[in-house]
N, C-alpha and C positions, 0 to 999 in steps of 0.2 A: 443493035440494040440489044442488052439482054431484056431478056421475060423475063416477066415481077407476077412469081409465084401469089394469089392471093391466100391469108389465110383463108377456110370453110370455115360460112355464118356459123354463129352461136347454135342455131339449130341442128344444122347437118352433124356437129358437132357432136349435140344429145344424144341424137338416134345412134351414130355411130359407134361411139365410144360408151352410150348404157345397151347396146344390145344383146349383149352379151349376161347382165342383168337382168334387164327385163323378159328373155329369155327363160334364165333360171327364177323368178321366178313366176312364173307361169307351169314348172314341173310341181302342181301341185292337186292333193287328186280333185275338187272342185275342180279345177281350168281340165284335168285328165278324164271326171267325168260328160263337162262339154261336147269336151272333142272325140267321144266316144258317141256323144248324142245322146245320154242317160242323168242328165240330172236329175237329183231328190232334193225335196223339199229339205231333209236334215243335214244335205252336206251344202247347201243353198244358206241355210240356214246356219250354222258350222260356219262359213267362209262369208256372209255378213258381221257375228260377232267378233272374226279374227279381222275384219277389216275395221270397225268399231274402233276393238281396243288401237287400232294407231292411228285411225281418224280425232280419232278422241282431242290426244295428248297433239299433234301435228295443231288442229285448228284453236288449242291451245293460243301455242306459240303463232300461231297467225295472227289472233286475237289481241293480243298484248306490242304487236308493230304495227295495226290502222296507220296509227297514227303514220307513219312512214311510207303510205300508199298512199295515191293520189285516188282520187274515185273513180280513175276510169278503168284501176282493178276489177269495181266490183264487191267485191271482199266478201261482202254481208252475204250474197248471191250464192256465195263459193261454197257456203259454209254446206257439206251435205251429211253430217254423221248424226245427224235426229233422222236424216231420212231411213237410215239403217233401225233404226228406234224404232219409227214405225211399221215398218216393214217387218219387226218380230217382236211388236205388239210389247213395245217396252217401256217404265213412262222416263222421261228424260231424268228425274230429282235424283234414281238412282237407279239404271240398269241392272248393273248387278250383274256387267260384265265386266273382263280383267281388258285390266291397260298394257298395254306392249311394257318392257321394263327397261328396255334399253336401246328409246328413240335413237336414231340420226342428230347429230349435233343441229339445232333452230337457231343456233343465236345472233347473226349476221344477217341483213338482206342476201346474201350470195347464197346461206342456206338455204333458207327459204324459195327462194325461185329457184334451186334446185329440184327440191322438195314438188312444188309449186307444181313443176313442171310433171312428175315423173303422175300426182292428181288429178291437176288437172286433163292428161293424158289417158287418165283410166276412164273419164267421159266419153273416149268413145271408142273406147274396150265396153265399155260396158250398154251399148246401143244395140249388140252384138251381141251381147249377153242373155239381152232381156227379150230378144227374137227366141233365145232358143229358149228363155225361162214360159212365156209364151206359148211356141208349139209342142213344153211337156205337160203343160201346164197347171205350173209350180207360179203362186200370187206372190212372193218374193223379188219385186221387183221393182220400187222404188225409189231405190239406191240404182241401182241401174239403169233407170231409164236418163243417169244425167239431170240436164236442161231440158229435157222434151225438145221441145224443135229450135231450140236455141242453144242445145250441146256445140254444133260448126261453128255457130261464128261467136260462141263465146268462146272458143277454142282458137279460132282465127287473131281475134280479137287481143290472145292470151301472149298466142306467138309472136304478134305487132312488141308489143309492152314488153314483152318479155328479151324481144331482138336489140332492141330503142336500147333496155340494161345493159349490156355490153358493152358501149359506152364508156360509161359510167359504173359498171360494177367488174370485178376480177371472171371472166369466162371460164377462167381455170377454176374457181371454185363455186363454179356454177354446175358445171359439168360435176365437179367431183362430188358436189351432197346430194347431183339424182344419180352419180353411184350407191351412192351412202344408202339410200334412203330406198331403193331400188332391194341394196343387200340386206338395210335391217326389217324392211318389212319383213321379203321371203324367208327371215329367220325365223320370225315374229309368227307366219302361217305354217311354218313348216314343227314349230313348238306344240305340240297336240296340248 
């Protein structure tokens, strides 16, 4: 009897196929300072401002699709751009921060799910960054704290929901969107 080779799970594919783009994203001045154990308040503020420029348009696109997601996704709790404004002490009405002009496509459910994988996954790395900023005495860490004690459980819920989506939404499109999201975010962060 011939053996049947199962297709890799969506999460495994996402981890494997986006790894080069994830690694490229981490090659920026802020992450290099973290690796060297020398983050600065100025570098952290710069990085947060860049993240805001990406998250704000991403969250706007996600808000437009709220009716398409069940309450299990907890979308309102997943919006975090406002936490960057709190860190930077910027007013929400007019933060005065540049927005990314070249966002990845965020029009279809698959595109949003791929982008969500990137943004939600960043909450895990944010936990590590928070500890590093505490050690360096840098108070700009509200955003990086993610969901606090709920970070792990919320990530697990997200992964379960995303896995279930593979039955009705093209896994290829979700993986492609995650890859594009990493690439667009890396390009935006590298812009001066």
